[in-house]
Backbone bond lengths (Angstrom), bond angles and torsions (degrees), N, CA, C in turn:
res aa  C-N    CA-C-N  psi(-1)  N-CA   C-N-CA  omega(-1)  CA-C   N-CA-C  phi
1 M - - - 1.461 - - 1.529 109.71 -
2 A 1.351 116.54 132.67 1.454 120.53 -177.45 1.523 110.98 -69.97
3 S 1.319 115.22 147.44 1.453 120.28 177.62 1.523 110.47 -78.51
4 L 1.322 116.32 168.12 1.469 120.23 179.35 1.529 111.09 -62.91
5 K 1.329 116.57 -36.26 1.461 119.38 178.92 1.524 111.22 -64.79
6 D 1.333 117.01 -42.41 1.467 120.77 177.54 1.526 111.16 -61.40
7 L 1.333 116.52 -42.53 1.460 120.04 179.58 1.527 111.11 -65.33
8 R 1.342 117.30 -40.13 1.464 120.24 177.56 1.528 110.94 -63.46
9 N 1.333 115.96 -40.18 1.471 119.69 178.05 1.526 111.43 -64.44
10 R 1.337 116.66 -40.27 1.464 120.29 178.38 1.525 111.01 -63.10
11 I 1.319 116.50 -45.25 1.465 120.30 -179.50 1.528 110.74 -62.72
12 A 1.347 115.93 -43.73 1.468 119.50 178.90 1.524 111.40 -63.13
13 S 1.339 117.37 -38.41 1.465 121.58 179.88 1.526 111.39 -66.09
14 V 1.334 116.46 -44.06 1.463 120.03 -179.97 1.528 110.67 -67.08
15 K 1.333 117.29 -36.74 1.466 120.21 177.41 1.526 111.14 -63.69
16 A 1.325 116.60 -39.49 1.469 120.04 177.27 1.524 110.88 -64.69
17 T 1.342 115.36 -41.67 1.468 119.32 177.23 1.523 111.00 -63.76
18 Q 1.316 117.01 -39.45 1.457 121.12 179.35 1.532 111.54 -62.13
19 K 1.335 116.57 -38.37 1.464 119.69 177.61 1.524 110.90 -63.77
20 I 1.341 115.87 -39.35 1.475 119.86 -179.95 1.528 110.53 -66.45
21 T 1.340 117.19 -47.31 1.459 119.85 -178.59 1.532 111.23 -65.19
22 K 1.325 117.38 -35.05 1.457 120.55 177.63 1.523 110.85 -66.19
23 A 1.334 115.81 -41.94 1.468 119.66 177.89 1.531 111.07 -64.76
24 M 1.343 117.32 -42.03 1.458 120.61 178.55 1.523 111.11 -64.43
25 Q 1.316 117.64 -36.50 1.465 121.15 176.65 1.526 110.93 -62.83
26 M 1.326 117.10 -43.15 1.460 120.75 -179.48 1.531 111.34 -67.73
27 V 1.330 117.30 -38.80 1.464 120.97 177.50 1.531 110.46 -64.69
28 A 1.340 116.30 -44.18 1.464 120.28 178.86 1.525 111.18 -63.35
29 A 1.327 117.38 -38.15 1.465 120.85 178.28 1.519 111.11 -64.46
30 A 1.343 116.39 -38.15 1.466 120.02 178.72 1.527 111.37 -68.06
31 K 1.345 116.80 -39.70 1.463 120.52 -179.82 1.521 112.26 -76.03
32 L 1.335 117.04 -26.37 1.459 120.50 -173.76 1.516 111.94 -63.00
33 R 1.307 117.88 -43.77 1.461 120.61 -175.46 1.523 111.35 -59.83
34 R 1.329 116.39 -45.84 1.464 119.46 179.60 1.525 111.29 -66.23
35 A 1.338 116.93 -41.99 1.469 120.18 179.52 1.523 111.09 -66.65
36 Q 1.332 117.52 -38.00 1.463 120.96 178.95 1.519 111.09 -65.58
37 M 1.323 117.02 -42.59 1.465 120.30 178.79 1.521 111.00 -63.04
38 A 1.336 117.33 -39.83 1.466 120.34 179.13 1.522 111.13 -66.06
39 A 1.338 117.29 -41.75 1.468 120.80 -179.82 1.523 111.09 -65.87
40 E 1.322 117.31 -43.73 1.462 120.63 -179.58 1.521 111.55 -68.75
41 A 1.329 116.92 -31.76 1.462 119.50 178.33 1.527 111.87 -71.99
42 A 1.336 117.27 -27.93 1.466 120.60 -178.72 1.520 112.63 -79.97
43 R 1.322 118.22 -22.94 1.463 120.61 -176.71 1.524 113.41 -60.78
44 P 1.346 119.93 -49.58 1.478 118.39 -179.33 1.515 113.29 -60.67
45 Y 1.351 117.18 -36.55 1.465 120.20 179.60 1.524 110.65 -64.86
46 A 1.330 116.59 -45.20 1.466 120.08 -179.39 1.523 110.81 -66.27
47 E 1.334 117.04 -40.55 1.458 120.39 179.53 1.524 111.05 -67.71
48 R 1.338 116.64 -38.24 1.461 119.74 178.43 1.513 111.11 -68.04
49 M 1.327 116.21 -35.40 1.461 120.18 176.54 1.526 110.26 -60.94
50 E 1.329 117.54 -41.52 1.462 120.95 177.49 1.524 111.03 -63.60
51 A 1.346 116.87 -39.99 1.462 120.34 179.62 1.523 111.19 -65.59
52 V 1.325 117.47 -41.23 1.469 121.00 178.55 1.528 110.30 -64.01
53 L 1.335 116.34 -43.03 1.467 119.65 177.68 1.520 111.75 -61.05
54 A 1.336 116.37 -38.48 1.470 120.02 178.72 1.517 111.05 -63.43
55 N 1.346 117.15 -42.30 1.468 120.47 179.66 1.515 111.87 -66.42
56 V 1.342 115.96 -43.14 1.464 119.43 -177.92 1.523 110.73 -71.05
57 A 1.347 117.24 -41.11 1.463 120.54 -177.34 1.520 112.10 -65.32
58 S 1.342 116.97 -28.60 1.466 119.04 -178.65 1.524 112.49 -66.42
59 G 1.336 117.13 -24.59 1.461 119.80 -179.64 1.500 113.98 -105.40
60 A 1.317 117.94 2.79 1.463 121.05 -178.55 1.517 110.35 -77.48
61 S 1.312 115.96 139.29 1.460 120.33 179.05 1.527 111.45 -75.99
62 Q 1.309 115.62 -46.29 1.467 120.73 178.81 1.527 107.71 -145.35
63 G 1.315 116.06 105.29 1.458 120.82 -175.19 1.509 112.36 -71.11
64 P 1.339 117.38 162.20 1.470 121.52 176.98 1.525 111.17 -65.80
65 R 1.321 116.43 169.78 1.457 121.40 -179.50 1.523 111.33 -66.47
66 L 1.332 117.60 -28.96 1.458 119.69 177.67 1.516 111.72 -64.08
67 L 1.332 116.40 -24.28 1.467 120.67 179.09 1.520 111.55 -89.06
68 G 1.317 116.98 -45.05 1.461 120.44 -176.56 1.517 113.84 -90.89
69 G 1.342 117.13 -18.93 1.449 119.90 -178.15 1.519 111.90 78.64
70 T 1.303 114.96 -171.19 1.465 121.13 -179.62 1.522 112.59 -90.56
71 G 1.322 116.35 -7.65 1.451 119.76 -175.30 1.514 113.13 86.53
72 K 1.341 117.13 1.10 1.460 122.03 179.33 1.529 108.84 -130.19
73 D 1.322 114.92 167.66 1.459 120.52 175.44 1.527 110.42 -139.73
74 D 1.332 115.20 33.64 1.465 120.02 -175.85 1.525 112.38 -74.16
75 V 1.326 117.55 -37.15 1.470 122.24 -178.27 1.525 108.13 -112.49
76 Q 1.324 115.47 119.92 1.469 121.83 -176.35 1.520 109.33 -112.26
77 L 1.335 115.55 131.25 1.466 122.00 175.34 1.528 108.41 -106.61
78 L 1.342 116.31 123.53 1.462 122.24 178.85 1.525 108.44 -110.62
79 V 1.331 116.23 119.87 1.470 122.05 176.88 1.529 106.90 -102.27
80 V 1.327 116.31 108.23 1.461 122.20 -173.79 1.532 108.64 -103.19
81 C 1.338 116.80 112.78 1.461 122.42 -177.86 1.529 109.51 -101.55
82 T 1.320 116.33 118.51 1.467 121.83 177.16 1.533 108.01 -134.13
83 A 1.326 115.51 -170.88 1.461 120.97 -177.93 1.524 110.58 -91.05
84 E 1.321 114.74 166.24 1.462 121.20 175.77 1.523 111.92 -87.33
85 R 1.328 116.85 -18.98 1.468 121.47 -177.60 1.520 109.96 -127.97
86 G 1.337 114.05 162.49 1.454 120.16 177.97 1.517 111.52 -98.13
87 L 1.334 115.77 -144.57 1.466 122.82 -177.83 1.522 111.66 55.66
88 C 1.334 116.53 40.90 1.463 120.71 178.05 1.533 109.99 -136.43
89 G 1.319 115.86 40.95 1.456 120.46 175.07 1.518 112.60 65.49
90 A 1.325 114.54 -137.73 1.469 121.20 -177.26 1.522 112.46 -93.84
91 F 1.338 117.32 17.08 1.470 120.06 -176.19 1.528 111.86 -59.38
92 N 1.327 116.99 -54.65 1.465 120.60 -177.55 1.527 112.12 -69.06
93 S 1.329 116.41 -42.83 1.469 120.00 -176.13 1.523 111.90 -66.61
94 S 1.335 118.54 -32.91 1.466 120.08 -179.58 1.525 111.07 -68.80
95 I 1.339 117.56 -39.04 1.469 120.15 176.91 1.521 110.10 -68.24
96 A 1.332 116.65 -44.69 1.463 120.41 179.40 1.526 111.23 -62.98
97 R 1.325 117.22 -36.46 1.470 120.15 178.83 1.533 110.82 -65.51
98 L 1.333 116.68 -42.16 1.466 119.92 178.65 1.523 110.50 -62.89
99 A 1.333 117.14 -43.81 1.468 120.34 178.80 1.523 111.14 -66.92
100 R 1.327 117.09 -37.78 1.464 120.93 179.16 1.530 110.88 -63.94
101 D 1.327 116.69 -43.47 1.469 119.86 178.49 1.526 111.14 -62.86
102 K 1.333 116.38 -40.81 1.463 120.36 178.82 1.526 110.70 -64.99
103 A 1.328 116.80 -43.56 1.463 120.25 -179.79 1.522 111.30 -64.70
104 N 1.324 117.36 -42.49 1.467 120.15 179.12 1.522 111.21 -63.96
105 A 1.341 116.87 -39.09 1.470 119.93 178.85 1.526 110.83 -65.37
106 L 1.339 117.08 -40.64 1.468 119.96 179.74 1.524 111.21 -68.60
107 L 1.328 116.87 -41.32 1.465 119.88 178.81 1.527 111.37 -64.95
108 A 1.341 116.50 -34.44 1.463 119.95 177.47 1.529 111.45 -66.39
109 Q 1.338 117.10 -26.18 1.460 121.59 177.77 1.528 112.59 -87.02
110 G 1.325 117.06 1.02 1.455 120.90 179.02 1.515 113.95 85.69
111 K 1.333 118.51 15.70 1.459 121.74 179.87 1.527 110.30 -84.03
112 T 1.314 115.03 159.12 1.464 121.86 174.06 1.526 108.21 -94.57
113 V 1.331 116.74 128.26 1.466 121.81 -175.73 1.516 109.63 -115.26
114 K 1.334 115.30 129.14 1.461 122.87 172.82 1.529 107.98 -120.35
115 I 1.330 116.16 140.59 1.465 120.32 -174.11 1.516 109.47 -127.18
116 I 1.336 115.73 131.87 1.463 123.11 169.65 1.523 106.98 -113.01
117 C 1.310 116.56 121.87 1.468 121.49 -179.72 1.523 109.54 -98.65
118 V 1.311 116.21 121.53 1.463 122.31 174.02 1.526 106.31 -105.32
119 G 1.307 116.71 100.33 1.461 120.66 -173.97 1.521 110.51 115.25
120 K 1.315 116.38 134.08 1.456 121.09 -172.42 1.529 113.20 -71.48
121 K 1.324 118.12 -32.86 1.460 120.44 -176.03 1.526 111.83 -65.99
122 G 1.303 117.65 -38.83 1.459 120.05 175.99 1.513 111.69 -65.11
123 Y 1.327 116.07 -38.36 1.458 120.46 177.54 1.525 111.16 -64.08
124 D 1.329 116.76 -42.25 1.467 120.39 -179.45 1.523 111.63 -61.76
125 Q 1.316 117.26 -34.78 1.461 120.02 -178.15 1.524 112.49 -82.78
126 L 1.321 117.37 -36.34 1.465 119.90 -175.13 1.521 113.24 -83.53
127 R 1.332 118.02 -24.13 1.469 119.12 -175.96 1.528 112.04 -69.43
128 R 1.319 118.41 -19.13 1.467 119.74 178.36 1.528 110.77 -63.41
129 Q 1.334 115.95 -34.91 1.459 119.66 -176.60 1.527 112.74 -109.98
130 F 1.339 116.77 -28.77 1.472 119.98 -172.72 1.527 111.55 -124.17
131 E 1.312 117.20 38.14 1.463 119.35 -178.11 1.524 111.85 -61.00
132 K 1.318 117.21 -36.89 1.470 120.57 -179.82 1.521 112.00 -74.32
133 N 1.332 117.58 -20.47 1.464 120.87 -178.71 1.523 112.74 -89.02
134 I 1.331 117.51 -19.19 1.465 120.97 -178.78 1.527 108.84 -77.94
135 I 1.323 115.66 121.34 1.468 120.15 -176.95 1.525 112.23 -101.32
136 E 1.342 117.67 -18.54 1.468 118.70 -179.32 1.526 110.09 -163.27
137 L 1.306 115.12 148.21 1.464 123.20 172.50 1.520 108.23 -117.97
138 I 1.326 117.06 122.09 1.465 123.02 178.17 1.523 107.23 -108.42
139 E 1.319 116.81 113.80 1.460 121.63 -178.91 1.528 109.92 -96.91
140 L 1.330 114.75 140.71 1.463 122.05 177.25 1.522 109.93 -119.83
141 R 1.330 115.44 33.67 1.465 120.74 -174.09 1.530 111.52 -64.13
142 S 1.334 116.94 -34.53 1.467 120.38 -175.49 1.527 112.89 -85.55
143 V 1.343 117.32 -2.04 1.466 120.45 -176.91 1.527 109.45 -84.66
144 R 1.323 116.58 118.68 1.456 119.94 178.79 1.517 111.31 -88.16
145 Q 1.335 116.82 -42.46 1.457 121.37 177.51 1.522 108.50 -129.77
146 M 1.339 116.38 124.99 1.448 121.39 -174.89 1.527 110.59 -65.70
147 A 1.324 116.15 132.41 1.458 121.79 179.44 1.526 109.18 -134.43
148 F 1.341 115.49 167.26 1.459 119.69 -178.60 1.525 111.29 -63.78
149 E 1.333 116.44 -26.76 1.468 120.25 178.91 1.526 111.87 -64.57
150 N 1.333 117.06 -22.43 1.471 120.21 177.31 1.519 111.72 -80.15
151 A 1.332 117.31 -28.91 1.465 121.30 -177.05 1.525 112.70 -90.63
152 D 1.325 116.83 -30.57 1.469 120.15 -175.22 1.532 112.65 -60.40
153 P 1.345 120.67 -43.64 1.475 118.90 177.63 1.526 112.85 -61.44
154 I 1.331 117.32 -34.29 1.468 119.99 178.11 1.527 109.66 -66.96
155 G 1.343 116.09 -43.89 1.464 119.51 177.75 1.517 111.95 -62.00
156 K 1.328 117.19 -41.78 1.468 119.89 -179.80 1.522 111.13 -67.25
157 K 1.341 117.14 -33.93 1.464 120.00 178.15 1.531 110.33 -66.01
158 I 1.341 116.60 -40.88 1.462 120.40 178.18 1.531 110.28 -61.56
159 I 1.327 116.47 -43.58 1.468 120.60 179.98 1.525 110.40 -64.67
160 A 1.330 116.81 -42.89 1.473 120.00 -179.88 1.524 110.88 -62.82
161 M 1.319 117.15 -40.91 1.461 120.08 178.54 1.524 111.08 -65.35
162 F 1.337 116.61 -38.87 1.471 119.25 179.47 1.522 111.33 -66.94
163 E 1.332 116.08 -42.57 1.470 119.35 179.62 1.526 111.00 -66.42
164 A 1.336 116.38 -26.88 1.467 119.44 177.73 1.521 112.21 -83.35
165 G 1.328 117.09 -1.12 1.461 121.06 178.31 1.504 114.31 76.08
166 E 1.342 117.72 26.65 1.456 120.64 -176.44 1.521 113.18 -85.30
167 F 1.325 119.18 -13.12 1.465 122.10 176.15 1.519 109.57 -156.72
168 D 1.336 115.04 165.08 1.460 121.40 179.37 1.529 112.19 -107.20
169 V 1.330 116.33 -38.68 1.465 121.81 -177.28 1.520 108.54 -131.67
170 C 1.344 116.08 136.65 1.462 121.41 178.94 1.529 109.19 -122.73
171 T 1.334 115.85 131.76 1.467 122.40 179.07 1.521 108.83 -129.60
172 I 1.317 115.74 135.06 1.460 120.81 179.00 1.526 109.39 -107.94
173 F 1.326 115.72 139.82 1.466 122.31 -178.35 1.527 108.68 -115.79
174 F 1.321 116.06 131.52 1.464 121.65 178.71 1.519 108.26 -157.12
175 S 1.322 116.34 -178.46 1.460 121.69 -178.91 1.531 108.86 -119.05
176 R 1.313 116.60 122.24 1.470 121.27 179.27 1.524 109.21 -82.57
177 F 1.319 115.67 131.95 1.463 120.75 -178.77 1.529 109.80 -81.61
178 R 1.342 115.35 124.93 1.461 120.65 174.36 1.522 110.50 -112.09
179 S 1.312 117.11 -49.36 1.456 121.64 177.61 1.523 108.11 -157.05
180 V 1.333 116.31 -178.05 1.455 120.81 -179.21 1.528 111.00 -62.23
181 I 1.322 117.00 -33.56 1.462 120.44 -176.66 1.519 112.88 -105.15
182 A 1.324 117.99 4.87 1.471 120.56 -177.64 1.524 109.65 -138.13
183 Q 1.329 115.90 113.35 1.464 123.28 172.67 1.522 107.56 -127.37
184 I 1.320 116.46 130.11 1.465 121.23 -170.71 1.530 110.03 -107.92
185 P 1.336 119.01 113.12 1.472 120.48 174.83 1.527 110.56 -63.67
186 M 1.328 115.95 135.52 1.463 121.06 -175.65 1.524 110.39 -134.73
187 A 1.326 115.14 154.91 1.464 122.62 172.72 1.522 107.56 -124.82
188 L 1.330 117.03 124.82 1.463 122.21 -177.74 1.521 108.85 -124.21
189 Q 1.314 116.62 125.45 1.465 121.01 179.44 1.526 109.44 -79.59
190 L 1.328 115.70 125.75 1.466 121.24 179.95 1.522 112.70 -97.14
191 V 1.339 116.47 -42.21 1.462 122.11 -178.29 1.516 108.42 -132.72
192 P 1.352 118.50 127.34 1.464 125.84 -9.96 1.525 111.35 -67.46
193 A 1.321 115.87 153.07 1.464 120.68 -175.77 1.524 110.43 -62.75
194 V 1.313 115.08 135.92 1.467 121.20 177.08 1.525 107.52 -91.64
195 I 1.319 116.71 110.96 1.462 121.64 -177.49 1.523 109.03 -93.80
196 P 1.335 119.15 122.29 1.461 120.70 179.38 1.520 111.29 -67.28
197 A 1.320 115.93 151.07 1.466 121.13 179.52 1.520 109.89 -67.63
198 K 1.304 116.93 141.94 1.459 121.84 179.61 1.524 110.33 -79.15
199 S 1.315 115.07 146.05 1.463 119.55 176.16 1.517 110.13 -72.64
200 D 1.353 116.86 167.23 1.455 121.13 -178.91 1.521 111.77 -63.36
201 A 1.353 116.22 -38.02 1.458 119.47 -179.64 1.527 110.86 -67.41
202 A 1.324 115.41 -40.93 1.459 119.25 179.58 1.518 111.45 -71.76
203 A 1.323 117.06 -29.30 1.460 120.41 -178.43 1.522 111.68 -67.62
204 T 1.331 117.48 -28.01 1.460 120.85 -179.07 1.523 112.52 -86.53
205 T 1.321 118.20 -7.23 1.460 122.41 -178.99 1.519 109.58 -90.11
206 V 1.331 115.74 131.01 1.459 121.60 -179.02 1.519 109.03 -109.60
207 Y 1.347 115.94 128.69 1.459 121.04 179.79 1.523 109.11 -115.70
208 E 1.321 114.88 147.98 1.459 121.15 171.43 1.519 107.86 -113.06
209 Y 1.328 116.02 129.14 1.455 120.79 -174.33 1.514 110.13 -112.57
210 E 1.307 115.25 144.73 1.460 123.16 174.09 1.526 107.97 -137.81
211 P 1.324 119.75 112.01 1.469 128.92 2.43 1.525 111.81 -69.64
212 D 1.322 116.52 -171.05 1.460 119.70 -173.97 1.524 111.01 -73.07
213 E 1.349 115.04 170.80 1.460 121.46 -174.15 1.520 112.89 -60.74
214 D 1.327 117.50 -39.77 1.460 120.11 -177.83 1.527 111.63 -63.10
215 E 1.320 116.76 -40.25 1.462 120.27 -179.89 1.530 111.23 -69.28
216 I 1.333 116.27 -37.17 1.464 119.92 177.25 1.524 110.51 -65.28
217 L 1.334 116.56 -42.88 1.460 120.33 179.37 1.527 111.50 -63.59
218 N 1.336 116.82 -36.81 1.460 120.00 178.61 1.526 111.78 -61.65
219 A 1.329 116.30 -27.89 1.466 120.17 178.61 1.519 112.26 -90.27
220 L 1.348 116.87 -35.47 1.461 120.34 -173.94 1.531 113.38 -80.76
221 L 1.319 117.82 -37.05 1.464 120.25 -174.77 1.534 112.89 -62.68
222 P 1.336 119.76 -46.74 1.484 117.83 175.08 1.525 112.10 -61.93
223 R 1.327 115.88 -37.39 1.473 118.89 177.75 1.522 110.57 -65.09
224 N 1.323 116.94 -37.25 1.458 120.66 -178.93 1.527 111.24 -64.27
225 I 1.328 118.32 -36.23 1.460 120.71 179.12 1.523 110.34 -63.54
226 S 1.342 116.82 -45.21 1.466 119.69 177.93 1.521 111.29 -64.83
227 V 1.335 116.82 -36.91 1.476 120.70 178.87 1.524 110.13 -64.35
228 Q 1.335 117.22 -43.83 1.466 120.19 -179.20 1.530 111.04 -68.30
229 V 1.329 117.88 -35.16 1.474 120.45 175.23 1.520 109.67 -65.78
230 F 1.331 116.74 -42.79 1.470 120.51 178.59 1.525 110.83 -62.71
231 R 1.320 116.03 -41.03 1.465 119.73 177.27 1.524 110.53 -61.53
232 A 1.327 117.38 -42.99 1.466 120.91 179.72 1.521 111.19 -62.67
233 L 1.330 117.62 -41.00 1.462 120.75 -179.84 1.523 111.34 -67.36
234 L 1.343 116.92 -37.44 1.470 119.91 178.09 1.523 110.96 -68.80
235 E 1.337 116.63 -41.61 1.465 119.92 177.32 1.520 110.01 -62.15
236 N 1.332 116.11 -40.51 1.469 120.41 178.42 1.523 111.80 -63.36
237 A 1.335 116.20 -41.62 1.464 119.90 -178.56 1.528 111.03 -62.09
238 A 1.343 116.08 -43.64 1.467 119.62 178.40 1.525 110.89 -68.27
239 S 1.320 117.12 -41.84 1.465 120.69 -179.93 1.528 111.35 -64.27
240 E 1.336 116.40 -39.16 1.471 120.05 179.56 1.522 111.22 -62.18
241 Q 1.337 117.04 -46.37 1.463 119.61 -178.88 1.528 111.14 -67.89
242 G 1.337 116.84 -37.93 1.460 119.17 176.74 1.518 112.14 -63.99
243 A 1.339 115.95 -43.44 1.463 119.92 179.10 1.519 111.02 -66.71
244 R 1.336 117.47 -39.07 1.469 120.19 179.49 1.530 110.22 -67.16
245 M 1.319 116.92 -40.79 1.466 120.00 178.92 1.522 110.64 -61.58
246 S 1.325 117.19 -45.14 1.458 121.08 179.05 1.525 111.35 -65.77
247 S 1.333 116.71 -41.99 1.467 120.94 -178.71 1.522 111.25 -66.31
248 M 1.324 117.47 -43.29 1.468 120.40 -179.64 1.527 111.70 -70.14
249 D 1.320 116.99 -31.97 1.466 119.46 175.10 1.527 110.35 -64.33
250 S 1.326 115.92 -43.09 1.460 119.85 177.44 1.527 111.29 -64.88
251 A 1.342 116.48 -40.37 1.463 119.84 178.97 1.522 111.31 -65.52
252 T 1.329 117.47 -37.65 1.465 120.74 178.79 1.520 110.92 -64.73
253 R 1.326 116.39 -43.00 1.464 119.81 178.30 1.528 111.49 -66.54
254 N 1.312 116.90 -39.71 1.471 119.80 177.64 1.526 111.20 -64.16
255 A 1.339 116.24 -38.18 1.462 119.42 177.69 1.523 110.80 -64.71
256 G 1.341 116.77 -38.37 1.463 119.74 177.44 1.516 111.95 -63.19
257 E 1.333 116.68 -41.52 1.461 119.95 177.28 1.527 111.29 -65.10
258 M 1.332 116.25 -39.17 1.472 119.48 179.54 1.531 110.41 -66.33
259 I 1.333 116.61 -40.15 1.469 119.88 177.96 1.526 110.29 -61.47
260 Q 1.321 115.82 -41.93 1.465 119.79 179.58 1.529 111.23 -62.63
261 K 1.331 116.81 -44.80 1.466 120.15 179.79 1.529 111.27 -65.26
262 Q 1.340 116.04 -42.59 1.466 119.14 -179.88 1.530 111.14 -66.53
263 T 1.330 116.99 -34.62 1.461 120.21 178.55 1.526 111.00 -66.97
264 I 1.330 116.05 -41.12 1.474 119.56 176.69 1.529 110.59 -62.23
265 T 1.339 115.56 -44.14 1.462 119.71 178.05 1.525 110.78 -62.20
266 Y 1.327 117.05 -41.76 1.467 120.98 178.64 1.530 111.08 -61.44
267 N 1.344 116.64 -46.06 1.465 120.01 -179.11 1.527 111.73 -64.35
268 R 1.341 116.78 -40.17 1.458 120.27 179.10 1.523 111.00 -66.40
269 T 1.336 116.53 -42.26 1.454 120.11 178.95 1.527 110.77 -64.19
270 R 1.325 115.79 -42.97 1.465 120.20 179.51 1.536 110.43 -63.55
271 Q 1.348 116.83 -42.20 1.464 120.42 179.34 1.532 110.70 -64.77
272 A 1.334 115.86 -39.00 1.467 119.41 179.60 1.524 110.95 -65.23
273 M 1.335 116.56 -39.11 1.463 119.37 179.07 1.536 110.93 -67.81
274 I 1.334 116.18 -39.90 1.471 119.22 178.00 1.526 110.72 -63.88
275 T 1.333 115.67 -43.93 1.461 120.42 178.69 1.524 111.19 -61.41
276 K 1.327 116.11 -41.49 1.459 120.21 179.52 1.523 111.04 -63.52
277 E 1.338 116.47 -42.46 1.459 119.95 179.53 1.528 111.03 -65.04
278 L 1.348 116.99 -39.49 1.470 120.15 178.09 1.529 111.04 -63.62
279 I 1.329 115.34 -41.57 1.472 118.87 178.73 1.517 110.64 -62.48
280 E 1.342 116.77 -42.34 1.468 119.89 179.43 1.523 110.79 -63.72
281 I 1.349 118.18 -39.65 1.466 121.28 179.52 1.536 110.77 -65.68
282 I 1.336 113.80 -45.33 1.478 118.09 -178.99 1.530 110.36 -64.96
283 S 1.354 115.80 -41.67 1.478 119.93 179.35 1.522 110.70 -63.10
284 G 1.317 116.47 -40.92 1.461 120.07 178.56 1.506 112.25 -66.50
285 A 1.352 117.37 -38.00 1.468 120.74 178.76 1.507 110.82 -66.72
286 E 1.326 116.91 -41.44 1.474 120.09 178.78 1.520 111.88 -66.05
287 A 1.330 116.14 -33.91 1.477 119.74 179.36 1.514 111.94 -66.09
288 L 1.347 115.31 -30.90 1.439 118.01 177.42 1.509 112.14 -74.79
């Protein structure tokens, strides 16, 4: 049975932890609003970019390699975007699990898998099983607010690797922000570009482009890869703060329940010791 001093130390320790989790929850709540606004603002641009590519690609005579691919899918590049820090629930593990399942399925089919980890937490989880497949770790630890300048080098690296013939298909993994308690892990194919089907109304509309469609695609497709990477990083930033806010709120409530239980145990132990001392005093007095 723990002594009163041990129980007091436990209660003080849990109270200190509760203060930390409460502070982290408030910080995450403050960061969440800005990250959510940035993620929601990027969605229409990325979706419109896909629509423009669909219109231009429909009239192109011979699209670039970024659009048509190499015609093979033997070498797969997986870009796994996670956070730099933990304490955000299942946010990092859910993205890593989705990428792990995809990698295992490709390896079972005899494909070659290469992995680029954007964020240290994804690297820490995937290197246990795919250390030989990970070709690079890109850390964003020093980034305070996500900007396009952080995503553009990643997009250019993907394009350079494709032009060098280092992979056939590229897929990016991230978590789409839905709400504070709901983040959806997603996989989006970047190369070759997945062009959405045109609607019936758009299919009947004829556009004339200057310069021609092939030249426009040569400029838009590399830009689209950087845009989609930027969108993934913004969605991740909002999802991370939402998951951390929810996780720290749960931890704060759990700490409160633990403090309550430890306080009850402390009071009962203290009462039992007082009762025991009274019994010993009374027994000693009667013996005299």
